C-alpha positions as CSV (number, residue, x, y, z in Angstrom):
1,M,281.2,271.1,327.5
2,G,284.4,271.3,329.5
3,D,286.8,268.8,330.9
4,F,284.6,268.5,334.0
5,D,281.7,267.0,331.9
6,N,284.0,264.6,330.3
7,K,285.4,263.3,333.6
8,E,281.8,262.7,334.8
9,R,281.3,260.2,332.0
10,E,284.7,258.5,332.3
11,E,284.6,255.0,333.5
12,V,286.6,254.3,336.6
13,Y,286.3,250.5,336.3
14,S,284.6,248.1,333.8
15,K,283.9,244.4,333.8
16,K,282.5,242.6,330.8
17,V,280.7,239.2,331.3
18,R,279.6,237.1,328.2
19,A,276.9,234.7,329.1
20,G,275.4,232.8,326.2
21,K,273.7,235.3,323.7
22,R,274.0,238.2,326.1
23,T,276.8,240.4,327.3
24,Y,276.6,242.2,330.6
25,F,278.7,245.3,331.4
26,F,279.4,246.3,335.0
27,D,280.7,249.9,334.8
28,V,281.8,252.0,337.7
29,K,281.5,255.8,337.0
30,A,281.9,258.9,339.1
31,T,279.4,261.7,339.6
32,R,280.5,265.4,339.5
33,A,281.0,265.2,343.3
34,G,283.3,262.2,342.9
35,D,280.9,259.6,344.2
36,Y,281.0,256.3,342.5
37,Y,277.9,254.6,341.0
38,L,277.3,251.4,339.1
39,T,275.8,251.1,335.6
40,L,274.6,247.6,334.7
41,T,274.1,247.1,331.0
42,E,272.6,244.1,329.2
43,S,273.5,243.9,325.5
44,K,272.0,241.4,323.0
45,K,272.4,241.3,319.3
46,R,269.2,241.4,317.3
47,L,269.0,238.7,314.6
48,E,266.9,240.6,312.2
49,D,269.3,243.5,311.5
50,G,272.4,242.8,313.6
51,A,271.8,245.9,315.8
52,F,272.5,245.6,319.5
53,I,269.7,246.1,322.0
54,K,270.9,247.6,325.3
55,H,269.2,247.9,328.6
56,K,270.7,249.9,331.4
57,I,270.2,250.2,335.2
58,F,271.9,252.9,337.2
59,L,272.6,252.0,340.8
60,Y,273.9,254.5,343.3
61,K,275.8,253.6,346.4
62,E,273.0,254.6,348.8
63,D,270.9,251.9,347.2
64,F,273.5,249.1,347.0
65,E,272.3,247.3,350.3
66,K,268.6,247.4,349.5
67,F,269.2,246.4,345.9
68,N,271.5,243.5,347.1
69,E,268.8,242.3,349.6
70,G,266.1,242.2,347.0
71,F,268.5,240.5,344.5
72,Q,269.6,237.8,347.0
73,D,266.0,237.2,348.2
74,T,264.9,236.7,344.6
75,I,267.7,234.3,343.8
76,A,266.9,232.4,347.0
77,Y,263.2,232.2,345.9
78,I,264.2,230.8,342.5
79,R,266.6,228.2,344.1
80,E,263.9,227.0,346.4
81,H,261.0,226.9,343.8
82,Q,262.7,225.9,340.6
83,E,265.5,223.6,339.5
84,V,268.5,225.6,338.3
85,V,269.7,224.5,335.0
86,E,273.5,223.9,334.7
87,K,275.0,225.8,331.8
88,K,278.6,225.8,330.4
89,Y,279.9,229.0,329.0
90,E,282.7,229.2,326.5
91,F,285.9,230.9,327.4
92,N,286.2,233.6,324.8
93,D,288.8,236.2,324.6
94,G,289.8,236.0,328.2
95,E,286.1,236.5,329.4
96,Y,283.8,234.6,331.7
97,S,283.8,230.8,331.6
98,S,281.8,228.7,334.0
99,S,280.4,225.1,334.5
100,K,278.5,226.3,337.6
101,S,274.7,227.0,337.5
102,D,273.8,230.6,336.7
103,L,273.0,231.4,340.3
104,D,276.0,229.9,342.2
105,D,277.9,232.3,344.2
106,F,276.2,235.4,342.6
107,S,276.1,238.4,345.0
108,F,277.0,242.0,345.2
């Protein structure tokens, strides 16, 4: 594989968010045509063997608005129908720290 294939996999931007037992990665990557897309990854350490379990979602720019609408509607539903539990996250290695609820100010 040539340099072009390596460029396709190169991350343009990355944000890591530690939230309790899980870590989320928001990675912006570029297609061969130079269009950006978002990869959302959830990573959680398995207690049995210490291996990391990862789940990925690839979100392309043409889907951002529809995804955001569904995401916001779902958060609104949860806020209306269930009490949101306040959580405090540790500030660890310059990463996410919050005393807000999980759903405060969360949007794309």
